[in-house]
mmCIF file of the N, C-alpha and C atoms, coordinates in Angstrom:
data_MODEL
# 
_entry.id   MODEL 
# 
loop_
_atom_site.group_PDB 
_atom_site.id 
_atom_site.type_symbol 
_atom_site.label_atom_id 
_atom_site.label_alt_id 
_atom_site.label_comp_id 
_atom_site.label_asym_id 
_atom_site.label_entity_id 
_atom_site.label_seq_id 
_atom_site.pdbx_PDB_ins_code 
_atom_site.Cartn_x 
_atom_site.Cartn_y 
_atom_site.Cartn_z 
_atom_site.occupancy 
_atom_site.B_iso_or_equiv 
_atom_site.pdbx_formal_charge 
_atom_site.auth_seq_id 
_atom_site.auth_comp_id 
_atom_site.auth_asym_id 
_atom_site.auth_atom_id 
_atom_site.pdbx_PDB_model_num 
ATOM 1   N N  . MET A 1 1  ? 26.333  171.268 20.144 1.00 0.00 ? 1  MET A N  1 
ATOM 2   C CA . MET A 1 1  ? 25.216  171.962 19.666 1.00 0.00 ? 1  MET A CA 1 
ATOM 3   C C  . MET A 1 1  ? 25.293  173.179 20.898 1.00 0.00 ? 1  MET A C  1 
ATOM 4   N N  . ALA A 1 2  ? 24.951  174.441 20.353 1.00 0.00 ? 2  ALA A N  1 
ATOM 5   C CA . ALA A 1 2  ? 24.926  175.583 21.173 1.00 0.00 ? 2  ALA A CA 1 
ATOM 6   C C  . ALA A 1 2  ? 23.597  175.438 22.189 1.00 0.00 ? 2  ALA A C  1 
ATOM 7   N N  . ASP A 1 3  ? 23.711  176.117 23.223 1.00 0.00 ? 3  ASP A N  1 
ATOM 8   C CA . ASP A 1 3  ? 22.766  176.077 24.288 1.00 0.00 ? 3  ASP A CA 1 
ATOM 9   C C  . ASP A 1 3  ? 21.776  177.314 23.769 1.00 0.00 ? 3  ASP A C  1 
ATOM 10  N N  . LYS A 1 4  ? 20.580  176.991 23.836 1.00 0.00 ? 4  LYS A N  1 
ATOM 11  C CA . LYS A 1 4  ? 19.759  177.909 23.636 1.00 0.00 ? 4  LYS A CA 1 
ATOM 12  C C  . LYS A 1 4  ? 18.731  178.438 24.773 1.00 0.00 ? 4  LYS A C  1 
ATOM 13  N N  . PRO A 1 5  ? 18.835  179.688 25.298 1.00 0.00 ? 5  PRO A N  1 
ATOM 14  C CA . PRO A 1 5  ? 18.174  179.876 26.449 1.00 0.00 ? 5  PRO A CA 1 
ATOM 15  C C  . PRO A 1 5  ? 16.763  180.013 26.120 1.00 0.00 ? 5  PRO A C  1 
ATOM 16  N N  . ALA A 1 6  ? 15.757  179.658 27.147 1.00 0.00 ? 6  ALA A N  1 
ATOM 17  C CA . ALA A 1 6  ? 14.338  179.451 26.897 1.00 0.00 ? 6  ALA A CA 1 
ATOM 18  C C  . ALA A 1 6  ? 14.000  181.108 26.471 1.00 0.00 ? 6  ALA A C  1 
ATOM 19  N N  . GLU A 1 7  ? 13.273  181.268 25.235 1.00 0.00 ? 7  GLU A N  1 
ATOM 20  C CA . GLU A 1 7  ? 12.836  182.465 24.929 1.00 0.00 ? 7  GLU A CA 1 
ATOM 21  C C  . GLU A 1 7  ? 11.412  182.832 25.211 1.00 0.00 ? 7  GLU A C  1 
ATOM 22  N N  . PRO A 1 8  ? 10.943  183.712 25.587 1.00 0.00 ? 8  PRO A N  1 
ATOM 23  C CA . PRO A 1 8  ? 9.613   184.251 25.865 1.00 0.00 ? 8  PRO A CA 1 
ATOM 24  C C  . PRO A 1 8  ? 8.760   184.002 24.755 1.00 0.00 ? 8  PRO A C  1 
ATOM 25  N N  . THR A 1 9  ? 9.048   184.140 23.347 1.00 0.00 ? 9  THR A N  1 
ATOM 26  C CA . THR A 1 9  ? 8.309   183.867 22.153 1.00 0.00 ? 9  THR A CA 1 
ATOM 27  C C  . THR A 1 9  ? 8.330   182.528 21.716 1.00 0.00 ? 9  THR A C  1 
ATOM 28  N N  . GLN A 1 10 ? 8.985   181.400 22.261 1.00 0.00 ? 10 GLN A N  1 
ATOM 29  C CA . GLN A 1 10 ? 9.114   180.246 21.695 1.00 0.00 ? 10 GLN A CA 1 
ATOM 30  C C  . GLN A 1 10 ? 8.045   179.572 22.061 1.00 0.00 ? 10 GLN A C  1 
ATOM 31  N N  . SER A 1 11 ? 7.558   178.433 21.216 1.00 0.00 ? 11 SER A N  1 
ATOM 32  C CA . SER A 1 11 ? 6.345   177.715 21.469 1.00 0.00 ? 11 SER A CA 1 
ATOM 33  C C  . SER A 1 11 ? 6.682   176.698 22.606 1.00 0.00 ? 11 SER A C  1 
ATOM 34  N N  . PHE A 1 12 ? 5.593   176.235 23.108 1.00 0.00 ? 12 PHE A N  1 
ATOM 35  C CA . PHE A 1 12 ? 5.561   175.219 24.171 1.00 0.00 ? 12 PHE A CA 1 
ATOM 36  C C  . PHE A 1 12 ? 6.467   173.967 23.591 1.00 0.00 ? 12 PHE A C  1 
ATOM 37  N N  . GLU A 1 13 ? 5.881   173.691 22.365 1.00 0.00 ? 13 GLU A N  1 
ATOM 38  C CA . GLU A 1 13 ? 6.252   172.420 21.912 1.00 0.00 ? 13 GLU A CA 1 
ATOM 39  C C  . GLU A 1 13 ? 7.983   172.395 21.478 1.00 0.00 ? 13 GLU A C  1 
ATOM 40  N N  . ARG A 1 14 ? 8.410   173.450 21.106 1.00 0.00 ? 14 ARG A N  1 
ATOM 41  C CA . ARG A 1 14 ? 9.942   173.599 20.976 1.00 0.00 ? 14 ARG A CA 1 
ATOM 42  C C  . ARG A 1 14 ? 10.556  173.584 22.366 1.00 0.00 ? 14 ARG A C  1 
ATOM 43  N N  . ALA A 1 15 ? 9.913   174.286 23.211 1.00 0.00 ? 15 ALA A N  1 
ATOM 44  C CA . ALA A 1 15 ? 10.622  174.373 24.694 1.00 0.00 ? 15 ALA A CA 1 
ATOM 45  C C  . ALA A 1 15 ? 10.776  172.744 25.143 1.00 0.00 ? 15 ALA A C  1 
ATOM 46  N N  . LEU A 1 16 ? 9.463   172.024 25.035 1.00 0.00 ? 16 LEU A N  1 
ATOM 47  C CA . LEU A 1 16 ? 9.630   170.819 25.561 1.00 0.00 ? 16 LEU A CA 1 
ATOM 48  C C  . LEU A 1 16 ? 10.522  170.057 24.751 1.00 0.00 ? 16 LEU A C  1 
ATOM 49  N N  . GLU A 1 17 ? 10.491  170.092 23.343 1.00 0.00 ? 17 GLU A N  1 
ATOM 50  C CA . GLU A 1 17 ? 11.491  169.297 22.575 1.00 0.00 ? 17 GLU A CA 1 
ATOM 51  C C  . GLU A 1 17 ? 12.813  169.603 22.948 1.00 0.00 ? 17 GLU A C  1 
ATOM 52  N N  . ARG A 1 18 ? 13.216  170.714 23.166 1.00 0.00 ? 18 ARG A N  1 
ATOM 53  C CA . ARG A 1 18 ? 14.542  171.097 23.633 1.00 0.00 ? 18 ARG A CA 1 
ATOM 54  C C  . ARG A 1 18 ? 14.908  170.513 25.237 1.00 0.00 ? 18 ARG A C  1 
ATOM 55  N N  . LEU A 1 19 ? 13.965  170.561 25.980 1.00 0.00 ? 19 LEU A N  1 
ATOM 56  C CA . LEU A 1 19 ? 14.126  169.960 27.366 1.00 0.00 ? 19 LEU A CA 1 
ATOM 57  C C  . LEU A 1 19 ? 14.344  168.585 27.205 1.00 0.00 ? 19 LEU A C  1 
ATOM 58  N N  . GLU A 1 20 ? 13.484  167.736 26.370 1.00 0.00 ? 20 GLU A N  1 
ATOM 59  C CA . GLU A 1 20 ? 13.742  166.514 26.171 1.00 0.00 ? 20 GLU A CA 1 
ATOM 60  C C  . GLU A 1 20 ? 15.312  166.039 25.720 1.00 0.00 ? 20 GLU A C  1 
ATOM 61  N N  . GLN A 1 21 ? 15.731  167.154 24.928 1.00 0.00 ? 21 GLN A N  1 
ATOM 62  C CA . GLN A 1 21 ? 17.098  166.707 24.228 1.00 0.00 ? 21 GLN A CA 1 
ATOM 63  C C  . GLN A 1 21 ? 18.135  167.096 25.336 1.00 0.00 ? 21 GLN A C  1 
ATOM 64  N N  . ILE A 1 22 ? 18.045  168.103 26.401 1.00 0.00 ? 22 ILE A N  1 
ATOM 65  C CA . ILE A 1 22 ? 18.861  168.331 27.335 1.00 0.00 ? 22 ILE A CA 1 
ATOM 66  C C  . ILE A 1 22 ? 18.848  167.094 28.381 1.00 0.00 ? 22 ILE A C  1 
ATOM 67  N N  . VAL A 1 23 ? 17.732  166.394 28.620 1.00 0.00 ? 23 VAL A N  1 
ATOM 68  C CA . VAL A 1 23 ? 17.624  165.465 29.497 1.00 0.00 ? 23 VAL A CA 1 
ATOM 69  C C  . VAL A 1 23 ? 18.303  164.050 28.753 1.00 0.00 ? 23 VAL A C  1 
ATOM 70  N N  . ALA A 1 24 ? 18.134  163.892 27.744 1.00 0.00 ? 24 ALA A N  1 
ATOM 71  C CA . ALA A 1 24 ? 19.037  162.949 27.072 1.00 0.00 ? 24 ALA A CA 1 
ATOM 72  C C  . ALA A 1 24 ? 20.297  162.993 27.032 1.00 0.00 ? 24 ALA A C  1 
ATOM 73  N N  . GLU A 1 25 ? 20.857  164.173 26.831 1.00 0.00 ? 25 GLU A N  1 
ATOM 74  C CA . GLU A 1 25 ? 22.166  164.546 26.917 1.00 0.00 ? 25 GLU A CA 1 
ATOM 75  C C  . GLU A 1 25 ? 22.942  164.363 28.197 1.00 0.00 ? 25 GLU A C  1 
ATOM 76  N N  . MET A 1 26 ? 22.194  164.952 29.236 1.00 0.00 ? 26 MET A N  1 
ATOM 77  C CA . MET A 1 26 ? 22.623  164.698 30.642 1.00 0.00 ? 26 MET A CA 1 
ATOM 78  C C  . MET A 1 26 ? 22.736  163.098 31.137 1.00 0.00 ? 26 MET A C  1 
ATOM 79  N N  . GLU A 1 27 ? 21.710  162.489 30.647 1.00 0.00 ? 27 GLU A N  1 
ATOM 80  C CA . GLU A 1 27 ? 21.512  160.972 30.801 1.00 0.00 ? 27 GLU A CA 1 
ATOM 81  C C  . GLU A 1 27 ? 22.670  160.262 30.353 1.00 0.00 ? 27 GLU A C  1 
ATOM 82  N N  . GLY A 1 28 ? 23.184  160.726 28.878 1.00 0.00 ? 28 GLY A N  1 
ATOM 83  C CA . GLY A 1 28 ? 24.299  160.162 28.306 1.00 0.00 ? 28 GLY A CA 1 
ATOM 84  C C  . GLY A 1 28 ? 25.546  160.189 29.034 1.00 0.00 ? 28 GLY A C  1 
ATOM 85  N N  . GLY A 1 29 ? 25.588  160.831 29.922 1.00 0.00 ? 29 GLY A N  1 
ATOM 86  C CA . GLY A 1 29 ? 26.750  160.857 30.908 1.00 0.00 ? 29 GLY A CA 1 
ATOM 87  C C  . GLY A 1 29 ? 28.227  161.232 30.199 1.00 0.00 ? 29 GLY A C  1 
ATOM 88  N N  . LYS A 1 30 ? 28.226  161.745 29.181 1.00 0.00 ? 30 LYS A N  1 
ATOM 89  C CA . LYS A 1 30 ? 29.462  162.262 28.380 1.00 0.00 ? 30 LYS A CA 1 
ATOM 90  C C  . LYS A 1 30 ? 29.587  163.770 28.459 1.00 0.00 ? 30 LYS A C  1 
ATOM 91  N N  . LEU A 1 31 ? 28.901  164.537 29.300 1.00 0.00 ? 31 LEU A N  1 
ATOM 92  C CA . LEU A 1 31 ? 28.985  165.804 29.532 1.00 0.00 ? 31 LEU A CA 1 
ATOM 93  C C  . LEU A 1 31 ? 29.973  166.239 30.639 1.00 0.00 ? 31 LEU A C  1 
ATOM 94  N N  . THR A 1 32 ? 30.730  167.366 30.551 1.00 0.00 ? 32 THR A N  1 
ATOM 95  C CA . THR A 1 32 ? 31.757  167.797 31.565 1.00 0.00 ? 32 THR A CA 1 
ATOM 96  C C  . THR A 1 32 ? 30.656  168.357 32.679 1.00 0.00 ? 32 THR A C  1 
ATOM 97  N N  . LEU A 1 33 ? 31.314  168.782 33.776 1.00 0.00 ? 33 LEU A N  1 
ATOM 98  C CA . LEU A 1 33 ? 30.630  169.293 34.934 1.00 0.00 ? 33 LEU A CA 1 
ATOM 99  C C  . LEU A 1 33 ? 30.007  170.616 34.529 1.00 0.00 ? 33 LEU A C  1 
ATOM 100 N N  . GLU A 1 34 ? 30.832  171.494 34.007 1.00 0.00 ? 34 GLU A N  1 
ATOM 101 C CA . GLU A 1 34 ? 30.261  172.887 33.535 1.00 0.00 ? 34 GLU A CA 1 
ATOM 102 C C  . GLU A 1 34 ? 29.299  172.722 32.520 1.00 0.00 ? 34 GLU A C  1 
ATOM 103 N N  . LYS A 1 35 ? 29.396  171.858 31.484 1.00 0.00 ? 35 LYS A N  1 
ATOM 104 C CA . LYS A 1 35 ? 28.282  171.534 30.389 1.00 0.00 ? 35 LYS A CA 1 
ATOM 105 C C  . LYS A 1 35 ? 26.828  171.087 31.251 1.00 0.00 ? 35 LYS A C  1 
ATOM 106 N N  . MET A 1 36 ? 27.215  170.132 32.439 1.00 0.00 ? 36 MET A N  1 
ATOM 107 C CA . MET A 1 36 ? 25.925  169.517 33.268 1.00 0.00 ? 36 MET A CA 1 
ATOM 108 C C  . MET A 1 36 ? 25.170  170.739 33.827 1.00 0.00 ? 36 MET A C  1 
ATOM 109 N N  . ILE A 1 37 ? 26.131  171.581 34.499 1.00 0.00 ? 37 ILE A N  1 
ATOM 110 C CA . ILE A 1 37 ? 25.491  172.696 35.205 1.00 0.00 ? 37 ILE A CA 1 
ATOM 111 C C  . ILE A 1 37 ? 24.833  173.688 34.214 1.00 0.00 ? 37 ILE A C  1 
ATOM 112 N N  . SER A 1 38 ? 25.195  173.984 33.086 1.00 0.00 ? 38 SER A N  1 
ATOM 113 C CA . SER A 1 38 ? 24.698  174.913 31.992 1.00 0.00 ? 38 SER A CA 1 
ATOM 114 C C  . SER A 1 38 ? 23.367  174.113 31.438 1.00 0.00 ? 38 SER A C  1 
ATOM 115 N N  . HIS A 1 39 ? 23.594  172.832 31.337 1.00 0.00 ? 39 HIS A N  1 
ATOM 116 C CA . HIS A 1 39 ? 22.321  172.262 30.900 1.00 0.00 ? 39 HIS A CA 1 
ATOM 117 C C  . HIS A 1 39 ? 21.182  172.393 31.980 1.00 0.00 ? 39 HIS A C  1 
ATOM 118 N N  . PHE A 1 40 ? 21.451  172.174 33.298 1.00 0.00 ? 40 PHE A N  1 
ATOM 119 C CA . PHE A 1 40 ? 20.545  172.096 34.319 1.00 0.00 ? 40 PHE A CA 1 
ATOM 120 C C  . PHE A 1 40 ? 19.990  173.496 34.506 1.00 0.00 ? 40 PHE A C  1 
ATOM 121 N N  . GLU A 1 41 ? 20.743  174.327 34.299 1.00 0.00 ? 41 GLU A N  1 
ATOM 122 C CA . GLU A 1 41 ? 20.200  175.829 34.329 1.00 0.00 ? 41 GLU A CA 1 
ATOM 123 C C  . GLU A 1 41 ? 19.314  176.036 33.225 1.00 0.00 ? 41 GLU A C  1 
ATOM 124 N N  . GLU A 1 42 ? 19.543  175.655 32.105 1.00 0.00 ? 42 GLU A N  1 
ATOM 125 C CA . GLU A 1 42 ? 18.702  176.120 30.718 1.00 0.00 ? 42 GLU A CA 1 
ATOM 126 C C  . GLU A 1 42 ? 17.404  175.061 31.025 1.00 0.00 ? 42 GLU A C  1 
ATOM 127 N N  . GLY A 1 43 ? 17.706  174.011 31.406 1.00 0.00 ? 43 GLY A N  1 
ATOM 128 C CA . GLY A 1 43 ? 16.551  173.082 31.512 1.00 0.00 ? 43 GLY A CA 1 
ATOM 129 C C  . GLY A 1 43 ? 15.733  173.431 32.743 1.00 0.00 ? 43 GLY A C  1 
ATOM 130 N N  . SER A 1 44 ? 15.960  174.163 33.680 1.00 0.00 ? 44 SER A N  1 
ATOM 131 C CA . SER A 1 44 ? 15.419  174.806 34.800 1.00 0.00 ? 44 SER A CA 1 
ATOM 132 C C  . SER A 1 44 ? 14.534  175.971 34.524 1.00 0.00 ? 44 SER A C  1 
ATOM 133 N N  . LYS A 1 45 ? 15.077  176.849 33.383 1.00 0.00 ? 45 LYS A N  1 
ATOM 134 C CA . LYS A 1 45 ? 14.114  177.842 32.753 1.00 0.00 ? 45 LYS A CA 1 
ATOM 135 C C  . LYS A 1 45 ? 13.104  177.364 31.952 1.00 0.00 ? 45 LYS A C  1 
ATOM 136 N N  . LEU A 1 46 ? 13.548  176.219 30.784 1.00 0.00 ? 46 LEU A N  1 
ATOM 137 C CA . LEU A 1 46 ? 12.551  175.665 30.333 1.00 0.00 ? 46 LEU A CA 1 
ATOM 138 C C  . LEU A 1 46 ? 11.241  174.888 30.928 1.00 0.00 ? 46 LEU A C  1 
ATOM 139 N N  . VAL A 1 47 ? 11.700  174.381 32.058 1.00 0.00 ? 47 VAL A N  1 
ATOM 140 C CA . VAL A 1 47 ? 10.663  173.862 32.892 1.00 0.00 ? 47 VAL A CA 1 
ATOM 141 C C  . VAL A 1 47 ? 9.548   175.006 33.496 1.00 0.00 ? 47 VAL A C  1 
ATOM 142 N N  . LYS A 1 48 ? 10.334  176.003 33.862 1.00 0.00 ? 48 LYS A N  1 
ATOM 143 C CA . LYS A 1 48 ? 9.421   177.058 34.334 1.00 0.00 ? 48 LYS A CA 1 
ATOM 144 C C  . LYS A 1 48 ? 8.568   177.650 33.093 1.00 0.00 ? 48 LYS A C  1 
ATOM 145 N N  . PHE A 1 49 ? 9.343   177.778 31.946 1.00 0.00 ? 49 PHE A N  1 
ATOM 146 C CA . PHE A 1 49 ? 8.461   178.297 30.985 1.00 0.00 ? 49 PHE A CA 1 
ATOM 147 C C  . PHE A 1 49 ? 7.274   177.406 30.534 1.00 0.00 ? 49 PHE A C  1 
ATOM 148 N N  . CYS A 1 50 ? 7.557   176.191 30.495 1.00 0.00 ? 50 CYS A N  1 
ATOM 149 C CA . CYS A 1 50 ? 6.396   175.050 30.077 1.00 0.00 ? 50 CYS A CA 1 
ATOM 150 C C  . CYS A 1 50 ? 5.483   174.947 31.241 1.00 0.00 ? 50 CYS A C  1 
ATOM 151 N N  . SER A 1 51 ? 5.734   175.249 32.496 1.00 0.00 ? 51 SER A N  1 
ATOM 152 C CA . SER A 1 51 ? 4.878   175.121 33.493 1.00 0.00 ? 51 SER A CA 1 
ATOM 153 C C  . SER A 1 51 ? 3.937   176.454 33.487 1.00 0.00 ? 51 SER A C  1 
ATOM 154 N N  . SER A 1 52 ? 4.437   177.594 33.161 1.00 0.00 ? 52 SER A N  1 
ATOM 155 C CA . SER A 1 52 ? 3.877   178.496 32.972 1.00 0.00 ? 52 SER A CA 1 
ATOM 156 C C  . SER A 1 52 ? 2.801   178.683 31.804 1.00 0.00 ? 52 SER A C  1 
ATOM 157 N N  . LYS A 1 53 ? 3.133   178.170 30.566 1.00 0.00 ? 53 LYS A N  1 
ATOM 158 C CA . LYS A 1 53 ? 2.314   177.857 29.632 1.00 0.00 ? 53 LYS A CA 1 
ATOM 159 C C  . LYS A 1 53 ? 1.178   176.985 29.821 1.00 0.00 ? 53 LYS A C  1 
ATOM 160 N N  . LEU A 1 54 ? 1.322   175.915 30.555 1.00 0.00 ? 54 LEU A N  1 
ATOM 161 C CA . LEU A 1 54 ? 0.416   175.022 31.153 1.00 0.00 ? 54 LEU A CA 1 
ATOM 162 C C  . LEU A 1 54 ? -0.565  175.490 32.025 1.00 0.00 ? 54 LEU A C  1 
ATOM 163 N N  . ASN A 1 55 ? -0.247  176.349 32.833 1.00 0.00 ? 55 ASN A N  1 
ATOM 164 C CA . ASN A 1 55 ? -1.096  177.156 33.821 1.00 0.00 ? 55 ASN A CA 1 
ATOM 165 C C  . ASN A 1 55 ? -2.035  177.904 33.213 1.00 0.00 ? 55 ASN A C  1 
ATOM 166 N N  . GLU A 1 56 ? -1.466  178.733 32.044 1.00 0.00 ? 56 GLU A N  1 
ATOM 167 C CA . GLU A 1 56 ? -2.238  179.848 31.219 1.00 0.00 ? 56 GLU A CA 1 
ATOM 168 C C  . GLU A 1 56 ? -3.181  178.729 30.606 1.00 0.00 ? 56 GLU A C  1 
ATOM 169 N N  . VAL A 1 57 ? -2.838  177.624 29.852 1.00 0.00 ? 57 VAL A N  1 
ATOM 170 C CA . VAL A 1 57 ? -3.985  176.864 29.056 1.00 0.00 ? 57 VAL A CA 1 
ATOM 171 C C  . VAL A 1 57 ? -4.929  176.360 30.081 1.00 0.00 ? 57 VAL A C  1 
ATOM 172 N N  . GLU A 1 58 ? -4.385  176.035 31.049 1.00 0.00 ? 58 GLU A N  1 
ATOM 173 C CA . GLU A 1 58 ? -5.458  175.467 32.224 1.00 0.00 ? 58 GLU A CA 1 
ATOM 174 C C  . GLU A 1 58 ? -6.525  176.368 32.631 1.00 0.00 ? 58 GLU A C  1 
ATOM 175 N N  . LYS A 1 59 ? -6.253  177.669 32.536 1.00 0.00 ? 59 LYS A N  1 
ATOM 176 C CA . LYS A 1 59 ? -7.245  178.632 32.855 1.00 0.00 ? 59 LYS A CA 1 
ATOM 177 C C  . LYS A 1 59 ? -8.020  178.941 31.779 1.00 0.00 ? 59 LYS A C  1 
ATOM 178 N N  . LYS A 1 60 ? -7.814  178.657 30.543 1.00 0.00 ? 60 LYS A N  1 
ATOM 179 C CA . LYS A 1 60 ? -8.601  178.883 29.379 1.00 0.00 ? 60 LYS A CA 1 
ATOM 180 C C  . LYS A 1 60 ? -9.515  177.793 28.955 1.00 0.00 ? 60 LYS A C  1 
ATOM 181 N N  . ILE A 1 61 ? -9.258  176.398 29.707 1.00 0.00 ? 61 ILE A N  1 
ATOM 182 C CA . ILE A 1 61 ? -10.142 175.252 29.385 1.00 0.00 ? 61 ILE A CA 1 
ATOM 183 C C  . ILE A 1 61 ? -11.500 175.595 29.805 1.00 0.00 ? 61 ILE A C  1 
ATOM 184 N N  . GLU A 1 62 ? -12.429 175.206 29.056 1.00 0.00 ? 62 GLU A N  1 
ATOM 185 C CA . GLU A 1 62 ? -13.871 175.404 29.299 1.00 0.00 ? 62 GLU A CA 1 
ATOM 186 C C  . GLU A 1 62 ? -14.616 174.003 29.351 1.00 0.00 ? 62 GLU A C  1 
ATOM 187 N N  . GLN A 1 63 ? -15.667 173.834 29.994 1.00 0.00 ? 63 GLN A N  1 
ATOM 188 C CA . GLN A 1 63 ? -16.236 172.519 29.796 1.00 0.00 ? 63 GLN A CA 1 
ATOM 189 C C  . GLN A 1 63 ? -17.535 172.954 29.045 1.00 0.00 ? 63 GLN A C  1 
ATOM 190 N N  . LEU A 1 64 ? -17.977 171.971 28.306 1.00 0.00 ? 64 LEU A N  1 
ATOM 191 C CA . LEU A 1 64 ? -19.348 172.208 27.435 1.00 0.00 ? 64 LEU A CA 1 
ATOM 192 C C  . LEU A 1 64 ? -20.229 171.594 28.447 1.00 0.00 ? 64 LEU A C  1 
ATOM 193 N N  . LEU A 1 65 ? -21.247 172.080 28.838 1.00 0.00 ? 65 LEU A N  1 
ATOM 194 C CA . LEU A 1 65 ? -22.440 171.583 29.646 1.00 0.00 ? 65 LEU A CA 1 
ATOM 195 C C  . LEU A 1 65 ? -23.725 171.897 29.162 1.00 0.00 ? 65 LEU A C  1 
ATOM 196 N N  . THR A 1 66 ? -24.755 170.993 29.144 1.00 0.00 ? 66 THR A N  1 
ATOM 197 C CA . THR A 1 66 ? -25.988 171.153 28.499 1.00 0.00 ? 66 THR A CA 1 
ATOM 198 C C  . THR A 1 66 ? -26.983 171.527 29.716 1.00 0.00 ? 66 THR A C  1 
ATOM 199 N N  . LYS A 1 67 ? -27.584 172.787 29.741 1.00 0.00 ? 67 LYS A N  1 
ATOM 200 C CA . LYS A 1 67 ? -28.473 172.891 30.834 1.00 0.00 ? 67 LYS A CA 1 
ATOM 201 C C  . LYS A 1 67 ? -29.978 173.407 30.188 1.00 0.00 ? 67 LYS A C  1 
ATOM 202 N N  . ASP A 1 68 ? -30.740 172.741 30.584 1.00 0.00 ? 68 ASP A N  1 
ATOM 203 C CA . ASP A 1 68 ? -32.243 173.066 29.930 1.00 0.00 ? 68 ASP A CA 1 
ATOM 204 C C  . ASP A 1 68 ? -31.936 173.169 28.487 1.00 0.00 ? 68 ASP A C  1 
ATOM 205 N N  . GLY A 1 69 ? -31.442 171.948 27.908 1.00 0.00 ? 69 GLY A N  1 
ATOM 206 C CA . GLY A 1 69 ? -31.455 171.854 26.272 1.00 0.00 ? 69 GLY A CA 1 
ATOM 207 C C  . GLY A 1 69 ? -30.453 173.118 25.834 1.00 0.00 ? 69 GLY A C  1 
ATOM 208 N N  . GLN A 1 70 ? -29.823 173.662 26.507 1.00 0.00 ? 70 GLN A N  1 
ATOM 209 C CA . GLN A 1 70 ? -28.915 174.729 25.987 1.00 0.00 ? 70 GLN A CA 1 
ATOM 210 C C  . GLN A 1 70 ? -27.325 174.091 26.217 1.00 0.00 ? 70 GLN A C  1 
ATOM 211 N N  . VAL A 1 71 ? -26.474 174.393 25.278 1.00 0.00 ? 71 VAL A N  1 
ATOM 212 C CA . VAL A 1 71 ? -25.206 174.283 25.595 1.00 0.00 ? 71 VAL A CA 1 
ATOM 213 C C  . VAL A 1 71 ? -24.402 175.345 26.108 1.00 0.00 ? 71 VAL A C  1 
ATOM 214 N N  . THR A 1 72 ? -23.711 175.348 27.324 1.00 0.00 ? 72 THR A N  1 
ATOM 215 C CA . THR A 1 72 ? -23.058 176.447 27.762 1.00 0.00 ? 72 THR A CA 1 
ATOM 216 C C  . THR A 1 72 ? -21.780 176.162 27.964 1.00 0.00 ? 72 THR A C  1 
ATOM 217 N N  . THR A 1 73 ? -20.999 177.285 28.379 1.00 0.00 ? 73 THR A N  1 
ATOM 218 C CA . THR A 1 73 ? -19.663 177.013 28.818 1.00 0.00 ? 73 THR A CA 1 
ATOM 219 C C  . THR A 1 73 ? -19.297 177.464 30.198 1.00 0.00 ? 73 THR A C  1 
ATOM 220 N N  . VAL A 1 74 ? -18.699 176.858 30.944 1.00 0.00 ? 74 VAL A N  1 
ATOM 221 C CA . VAL A 1 74 ? -18.257 177.267 32.269 1.00 0.00 ? 74 VAL A CA 1 
ATOM 222 C C  . VAL A 1 74 ? -16.598 177.031 32.653 1.00 0.00 ? 74 VAL A C  1 
ATOM 223 N N  . PRO A 1 75 ? -16.198 177.934 33.181 1.00 0.00 ? 75 PRO A N  1 
ATOM 224 C CA . PRO A 1 75 ? -14.667 177.683 33.523 1.00 0.00 ? 75 PRO A CA 1 
ATOM 225 C C  . PRO A 1 75 ? -14.388 176.335 34.059 1.00 0.00 ? 75 PRO A C  1 
ATOM 226 N N  . PHE A 1 76 ? -13.193 175.828 33.661 1.00 0.00 ? 76 PHE A N  1 
ATOM 227 C CA . PHE A 1 76 ? -12.790 174.629 34.174 1.00 0.00 ? 76 PHE A CA 1 
ATOM 228 C C  . PHE A 1 76 ? -12.273 174.946 35.833 1.00 0.00 ? 76 PHE A C  1 
ATOM 229 N N  . GLU A 1 77 ? -12.813 173.926 36.671 1.00 0.00 ? 77 GLU A N  1 
ATOM 230 C CA . GLU A 1 77 ? -12.041 173.823 37.887 1.00 0.00 ? 77 GLU A CA 1 
ATOM 231 C C  . GLU A 1 77 ? -11.235 172.588 38.056 1.00 0.00 ? 77 GLU A C  1 
ATOM 232 N N  . PRO A 1 78 ? -10.121 172.788 38.560 1.00 0.00 ? 78 PRO A N  1 
ATOM 233 C CA . PRO A 1 78 ? -9.188  171.719 38.690 1.00 0.00 ? 78 PRO A CA 1 
ATOM 234 C C  . PRO A 1 78 ? -9.712  170.721 39.717 1.00 0.00 ? 78 PRO A C  1 
ATOM 235 N N  . GLY A 1 79 ? -9.832  169.614 39.553 1.00 0.00 ? 79 GLY A N  1 
ATOM 236 C CA . GLY A 1 79 ? -10.404 168.615 40.362 1.00 0.00 ? 79 GLY A CA 1 
ATOM 237 C C  . GLY A 1 79 ? -11.998 168.309 40.381 1.00 0.00 ? 79 GLY A C  1 
ATOM 238 N N  . GLN A 1 80 ? -12.544 169.057 39.439 1.00 0.00 ? 80 GLN A N  1 
ATOM 239 C CA . GLN A 1 80 ? -14.021 168.915 39.115 1.00 0.00 ? 80 GLN A CA 1 
ATOM 240 C C  . GLN A 1 80 ? -14.347 167.561 38.587 1.00 0.00 ? 80 GLN A C  1 
ATOM 241 N N  . GLU A 1 81 ? -15.120 167.128 38.821 1.00 0.00 ? 81 GLU A N  1 
ATOM 242 C CA . GLU A 1 81 ? -15.595 165.720 38.084 1.00 0.00 ? 81 GLU A CA 1 
ATOM 243 C C  . GLU A 1 81 ? -16.440 166.204 36.973 1.00 0.00 ? 81 GLU A C  1 
ATOM 244 N N  . VAL A 1 82 ? -16.409 165.492 35.811 1.00 0.00 ? 82 VAL A N  1 
ATOM 245 C CA . VAL A 1 82 ? -17.166 165.769 34.563 1.00 0.00 ? 82 VAL A CA 1 
ATOM 246 C C  . VAL A 1 82 ? -18.296 164.958 34.499 1.00 0.00 ? 82 VAL A C  1 
# 
């Protein structure tokens, strides 16, 4: 299978799927050293891409709160108890 570099327009799901495929191939133990290095480099780019997407989403998460009978939204703060 041809290597596919992480594309900025690809979806998180496709990147994660490719990352899982890379891990499985690397764990299989049948790759040459050059192919292992290539997979590692591609995997590193995919991890960075996925991490960036997750950070983006985390910033968009909002909690619904009821205050004085009104439902309002507030930005999600990591570590904040619900």
